[in-house]
N, C-alpha and C positions, 0 to 999 in steps of 0.2 A: 633241293633244297628250298624252304620255305621263307619269301620274303616279308617283310613287314607291310609291304603292299597288298600283298594278298589276303593280309588280315583286317586292314582298313575297313572294306564296307561289312565285313560282319561285326567289328567293334561298332561300327556307326549305327547299323541296324538296331544291335543290342542296348545300346544306349537310348534309343528310342524308344523300343519296346521298355527297358525299364521304367523310364521317365513316365510312361502312359498308364496314369490311374484314372478310374473313371467313378463318378458319385453314383451310388447305388439309386439316386433319383435323375441320374443323366438321360436326358430325353424325355423325359415324364412332364407332361403339363401340372400346372399348380390343380386342375381337376382331378388327375390321375394321383396325384400325390394325396388330397384327402380322399378319394375313393380307397386308396392302398392304408391309410391311415383307421378309416371304418373297418375295414378286414381285420387289420393286426390289431386293434385295441377289441374286436369283439372276442378273437383268439386270446388275446392276453400275451400277444407277441411282443415282448419286451424287447428283443434283438433287432425286430424290423423296424419298432418306433423308434429306436436308437440310429437306425440308420435313417429313417425318415426326417430324424431332428436335425436342425442346424447345426453343423461340427463345431461352429463357434460356443456353442452351447454344452458343456462339456460336463455339468451336474446334472445326473439323470434322475435322481430322486422324484422330482416331479414326476416323471413317466410314470412311477411307481403308485404314487397317489392317484394318477388320472387311473391307471388300470383296477386300482382297488373301488374307485368312486364308479364307473360307468364299464368297464371293460369284463373281459375275460367271461362272457355269457354272449350268447347269441341274440341279435337285433330284429326286428321287423320292421318294415314299413319306413324304413329308413329315409331322410328329407334332408337334403343339402341347401342351403339358403347362404349364397354370399352376402356378405354385411360391406358397407360401404365405410371406409374409416374418414372421421368426421374431419381431419384436418386435409389429409392429401386426395381425398376423393378416389382414392384405390380401392378397389374390393378386394381387400387382403385378409378378410377373415371369413371362415365358413363357421356358419352356425348349423349344429347336426341336432335333428330331434328325430327320435325311434321310439318303439315301444319293446321292454323286455321281455324275458320270458314269462315273467309273472303277471304282466299286464302293466307294469308301471312306465311310468314316460322316463325317456331318457333324454337328457338335454345336454349338449355339449358345444364347444365352439374352440377353433384351433386358428393360429394364425398363420399364415403362408408369407414367406420371404424368399427372394431371389438373392441365393447366396453368390459369393464373389468370382465363384466357378461358372456362373451362369446357369446354375441347377435350382431349381425347385426345393424350398425344404420347409419343415415345420417347425413353429417355435415352440417346443415341449420342454426343453430343461431349462437349466438357468448357466451364467455365464461366471466362472471363476474370476472374483477380482486380481487384477495384475497390480504390479509395483507402477505405479505412476498412474492409476485410474484417480479421476476426483473423488473425493468425499461426498457421500450423498447428502442431498438436503436435507436440512431437518425443519422439523417444524415446531419445535421447543423453542421459545422463546425465554432470553435469559432477562432477568430484570434487573436492571443496575440502576 
């Protein structure tokens, strides 16, 4: 006869394994995330770009726009320069310059952010507005 005590360790292990999910960027430095971006954008690899994207940014249309603008073609002479944020002083954006296959200059910039899970992500998409979000500020003045 099998008692519930014998199953307890098995259930505990399965619960731990089931709760373990890792980020596609888990363990990567921000430099490695940008390097992965450079490869994925050249490959036109939308799936990989979505993986590198901050999961809070659930609208992915900007990724398609970026692929159309600078991706899906081989670059040469890629150079990454880290840009300092003017307010925080953090180097959280990477400016990428390269040359396209027809000799055209390629210039791109990506923002890197540390996610809630401790993994580095790129800010490539947009966040769907949620109920309770503040209204965006308007530059339109009403004349009263």
